[in-house]
C-alpha positions in Angstrom: 0.0 0.0 0.0 1.3 3.5 -0.9 2.3 5.9 1.8 -0.5 8.3 0.7 -3.1 5.6 1.1 -1.7 4.7 4.6 -1.9 8.4 5.6 -5.6 8.6 4.4 -6.4 5.4 6.3 -4.7 6.7 9.4 -6.7 10.0 9.3 -10.0 8.0 9.0 -9.1 5.9 12.0 -8.1 9.0 14.0 -11.5 10.6 13.2 -13.3 7.4 14.4 -11.2 7.4 17.6 -11.9 11.1 18.4 -15.6 10.5 17.7 -15.7 7.5 20.1 -13.8 9.4 22.8 -16.4 12.2 22.7 -19.0 9.8 24.0 -17.3 10.0 27.4 -18.7 7.6 29.9 -20.7 5.6 27.4 -17.8 5.0 24.9 -16.8 1.5 23.7 -13.5 0.8 25.5 -12.7 -2.2 23.3 -13.3 -0.2 20.1 -11.0 2.6 21.4 -8.2 0.2 22.2 -8.5 -1.5 18.7 -8.4 1.9 17.0 -5.3 3.0 18.9 -3.5 -0.3 18.0 -4.4 0.1 14.3 -3.1 3.7 14.3 0.2 2.6 15.9 0.6 -0.2 13.3 0.0 2.2 10.4 2.5 4.7 11.9 5.2 1.9 12.1 4.4 0.9 8.5 4.6 4.5 7.2 8.0 5.0 9.0 9.5 1.8 7.6 8.3 2.6 4.0 9.6 6.1 4.2 13.1 4.9 5.3 13.1 2.3 2.5 12.2 4.9 -0.1 14.7 7.3 1.2 17.5 4.7 1.1 16.6 3.7 -2.4 16.7 7.4 -3.5 20.1 8.0 -1.9 21.5 4.8 -3.5 20.3 5.8 -6.9 21.6 9.3 -6.6 25.0 8.1 -5.5 25.3 5.7 -8.4 24.5 8.5 -10.8 26.6 11.1 -9.0 29.6 11.1 -11.3 27.5 11.0 -14.4 25.6 14.0 -13.2 28.7 16.2 -12.9 29.3 18.8 -15.6 32.9 18.6 -17.0 32.3 21.1 -19.8 31.6 18.4 -22.4 34.6 16.2 -21.6 34.2 12.5 -20.9 34.9 12.0 -17.2 36.8 8.9 -18.0 39.3 10.8 -20.1 40.3 12.9 -17.1 41.7 9.8 -15.4 44.1 9.0 -18.3 47.3 10.7 -17.1 50.6 10.6 -19.1 52.5 13.0 -16.8 52.3 14.0 -13.2 51.5 17.6 -14.2 48.5 16.4 -16.2 47.4 14.2 -13.3 47.5 17.2 -10.9 45.5 19.4 -13.3 42.9 16.6 -13.7 42.6 16.2 -9.9 42.1 19.9 -9.4 39.6 20.1 -12.1 37.6 17.1 -10.8 37.8 18.4 -7.3 36.5 21.8 -8.3 33.5 20.3 -10.1 32.7 18.0 -7.2 32.9 20.9 -4.7 30.5 23.0 -6.9 28.1 20.0 -7.1 28.2 19.5 -3.3 27.5 23.2 -2.8 24.4 23.0 -5.0 23.3 19.9 -3.1 23.7 21.8 0.2 21.6 24.6 -1.1 18.8 22.1 -2.0 19.2 20.5 1.4 18.9 23.9 3.1 15.7 24.7 1.2 14.3 21.3 2.1 15.2 21.9 5.8 13.5 25.3 5.7 10.4 23.7 4.2 10.5 20.9 6.8 10.7 23.4 9.6 7.7 25.3 8.3 5.8 22.0 8.0 6.9 21.1 11.5 5.7 24.4 12.9 2.3 23.9 11.2 2.0 20.4 12.6 3.0 21.7 16.1 0.2 24.3 15.8 -2.3 21.5 14.9 -1.0 19.5 17.8 -1.5 22.4 20.2 -5.1 22.9 18.9 -5.7 19.1 19.3 -4.4 19.3 22.9 -6.7 22.2 23.6 -9.6 20.4 22.1 -8.8 17.3 24.2 -8.8 19.4 27.3 -12.2 20.8 26.4 -13.5 17.3 25.8 -12.0 16.2 29.1 -13.8 19.0 30.9 -17.1 18.0 29.2 -16.6 14.3 30.2 -15.9 15.3 33.8 -18.9 17.6 33.9 -21.1 14.7 32.4 -19.8 12.4 35.2 -20.8 14.9 37.8 -24.2 15.2 36.2 -24.6 11.5 36.2 -23.7 11.2 39.9 -26.1 14.0 40.7 -28.8 12.3 38.7 -28.2 9.0 40.5 -28.5 10.8 43.9 -31.7 12.5 42.8 -33.0 9.1 41.5 -32.3 7.5 44.9 -34.0 10.4 46.7 -37.0 10.1 44.3 -37.3 6.4 45.0 -37.3 7.1 48.7 -39.9 9.8 48.2 -42.0 7.4 46.1 -42.1 4.8 48.8 -43.1 7.4 51.4 -45.8 8.7 49.0 -47.2 5.2 48.4 -47.5 4.7 52.2 -49.3 8.1 52.5 -51.6 7.2 49.6 -52.5 3.9 51.3 -53.2 5.7 54.5 -55.3 8.4 52.9 -57.2 5.8 50.8 -58.2 4.0 53.9 -59.3 7.2 55.5 -61.2 8.2 52.4 -63.0 4.8 52.3 -64.1 5.3 55.9 -65.6 8.7 55.0 -67.4 7.4 51.9 -68.9 4.6 54.0 -70.2 7.1 56.6 -71.7 9.2 53.8 -73.3 6.2 52.1 -74.9 4.4 55.0 -74.7 6.9 57.8 -72.3 7.1 60.7 -74.4 4.9 62.9 -74.1 1.9 60.5 -70.6 2.5 59.2 -69.1 0.0 61.6 -71.4 -2.7 60.1 -69.9 -2.3 56.6 -67.3 -5.0 56.2 -65.3 -5.5 53.0 -63.7 -8.8 52.4 -60.6 -8.7 50.3 -60.4 -12.1 48.5 -57.6 -11.2 46.2 -54.2 -12.6 47.0 -51.2 -10.4 47.8 -49.7 -11.3 44.4 -52.9 -10.2 42.6 -52.8 -6.9 44.4 -49.2 -6.3 43.5 -49.9 -7.0 39.8 -53.0 -4.8 39.9 -50.9 -2.0 41.5 -48.2 -2.3 38.9 -50.8 -2.3 36.1 -52.3 0.9 37.4 -48.9 2.6 37.7 -48.0 1.6 34.2 -51.3 2.9 32.8 -50.9 6.1 34.7 -47.5 6.9 33.0 -47.5 9.4 30.0 -47.7 7.5 26.7 -45.1 8.3 24.0 -44.1 7.0 20.6 -41.4 7.6 18.0 -38.7 7.5 20.6 -35.2 8.2 19.2 -31.8 9.7 20.0 -31.5 13.5 20.0 -27.8 13.1 19.0 -26.6 9.8 17.6 -23.1 10.5 18.6 -23.5 11.6 22.3 -26.6 9.4 23.0 -27.4 11.1 26.3 -30.9 12.5 25.5 -34.1 10.9 24.0 -36.7 12.6 21.8 -40.3 11.3 21.6 -43.9 12.5 20.9 -46.7 12.4 23.4 -49.4 10.1 22.1 -52.3 12.2 23.5 -51.4 15.4 21.6 -48.4 14.6 19.4 -46.2 17.1 21.4 -42.5 16.5 21.0 -40.6 16.1 24.3 -37.0 15.3 25.4 -35.6 13.6 28.5 -32.3 12.1 29.7 -31.2 8.6 28.7 -31.4 7.2 32.3 -35.2 7.9 32.4 -35.7 4.8 30.2 -34.2 1.3 30.3 -34.0 -1.1 27.4 -33.0 -1.3 23.7 -34.2 1.6 21.5 -34.3 -0.9 18.7 -37.2 -2.5 20.6 -39.0 0.6 21.9 -42.2 -1.2 23.0 -40.1 -3.3 25.5 -38.5 -0.2 27.1 -39.4 0.6 30.7 -39.1 3.7 32.8 -40.7 7.1 33.2 -42.9 6.7 30.1 -45.0 4.0 28.4 -43.9 3.4 24.8 -46.4 2.4 22.1 -46.1 2.1 18.3 -47.0 4.8 15.8 -50.0 2.7 14.9 -51.3 2.6 18.5 -50.8 6.3 19.1 -54.0 7.7 17.4 -56.2 5.7 19.8 -54.7 7.6 22.8 -55.3 10.9 21.0 -58.9 9.9 20.5 -59.3 8.9 24.2 -57.7 12.2 25.3 -60.1 14.3 23.2 -63.1 12.3 24.5 -61.9 12.9 28.0 -61.6 16.6 27.5 -65.1 16.7 26.0 -66.5 14.8 29.0 -64.8 17.2 31.4 -66.4 20.1 29.7 -69.8 18.4 29.8 -69.4 17.7 33.5 -68.5 21.2 34.3 -71.5 22.5 32.3 -73.9 20.1 34.2 -72.4 21.0 37.6 -72.9 24.7 36.9 -76.6 24.2 36.1 -77.5 22.3 39.3 -80.3 24.0 41.2 -79.6 25.3 44.7 -82.1 23.0 46.5 -82.1 22.0 50.2 -80.5 18.6 50.8 -81.2 16.2 53.7 -78.0 14.8 55.2 -78.1 11.1 56.4 -77.9 10.5 60.1 -74.4 10.3 61.6 -73.3 8.5 64.7 -73.8 10.2 68.0 -70.9 12.0 69.6 -70.2 9.1 71.9 -69.2 7.0 68.8 -66.3 9.5 68.3 -67.1 10.3 64.6 -64.3 12.8 64.5 -61.9 9.9 64.1 -62.5 10.0 60.4 -61.6 13.7 59.9 -65.1 15.2 60.1 -65.7 18.3 62.1 -67.2 17.6 65.5 -70.1 20.0 64.9 -71.2 18.0 61.8 -72.9 15.4 64.0 -75.4 18.1 65.2 -76.8 18.3 61.7 -77.6 14.6 61.5 -81.1 13.9 60.1 -82.0 17.6 59.7 -82.8 19.5 56.5 -79.9 21.8 55.6 -79.4 24.4 52.9 -77.4 23.8 49.8 -74.5 25.8 51.2 -74.3 23.7 54.3 -74.3 20.5 52.2 -71.6 21.8 49.9 -69.4 22.6 52.9 -69.8 19.0 54.1 -69.1 17.7 50.6 -66.0 19.9 50.2 -64.4 18.2 53.2 -64.5 14.9 51.3 -63.2 16.5 48.1 -60.3 18.0 49.9 -59.3 14.6 51.1 -59.7 13.2 47.5 -57.6 16.1 46.2 -54.9 15.3 48.8 -54.8 11.7 47.6 -54.6 12.8 44.0 -51.7 15.2 44.8 -49.7 12.5 46.5 -50.2 10.2 43.5 -49.0 13.0 41.1 -45.8 13.4 43.3 -45.2 9.7 43.2 
């Protein structure tokens, strides 16, 4: 292979090495090592071929040296036919002068070549300095990325702890909310008689909880890398409104070549499945508008509140105001009923807030 071809191949390998190193913590170590070894092998080959070509050129020049000298049209061989010592001396001085002149000309060429090599070396040194500066900048980027990853891991651990605490709070509030709903449904006097029997196994409950959590995640499709070189950020579209979003790579686990199998902060569907979520989202918005319109048209009529337990049954255990028991069985105005209903809604809102945090 010619030296020019080896140089081109080395430049290509160097480009691939620089590109892989820019990936920082996610770079392929085996690929980096292989590229470095290939570059070293090419450098050795280029050096050996350069020396061989240089030796060949020097040998050829030496063999033609005498023939290249200018003796004013005389055959160099005739200068060595000496019949007298005086003629031999003159021949020697003449040949010596011609050789000295040729050497001087060769030195001039060498000096020009040295000057050119120095200029080339200065240019290469400048490129080397720029490469070192670029490497320092890349090192800084890598170090910063490592700090960001460590910070993200710490936040992830803190979020996991907060999620566990939030789930515990959700379970407590759900139990409290169920008690209030029972009292409103059958009256505080009979609330203690309502018994719910949970026939599902612990495993079924766990699967149900996981299913609900998965369905509650935002649905996305068309997940892809924002930058195919760095690969530290994903792009995707929300299925419900087609909005484009971006998020860090550690938010999802799995192979991007099989997006439907990826797990994490979002639920991934195919482009064919996405329209159904948009349709469901639009229908949900329409239902919300209808519910709001119906709620605003309700007449302000008196409402009779079901009887609650007496004060000696300690109805305040479930979060209701102590004075609420005094209204048991009596006809109250709409405002009074709304005040009672808002107590339950506040608790439902608290549960919803905790779920959103989780």
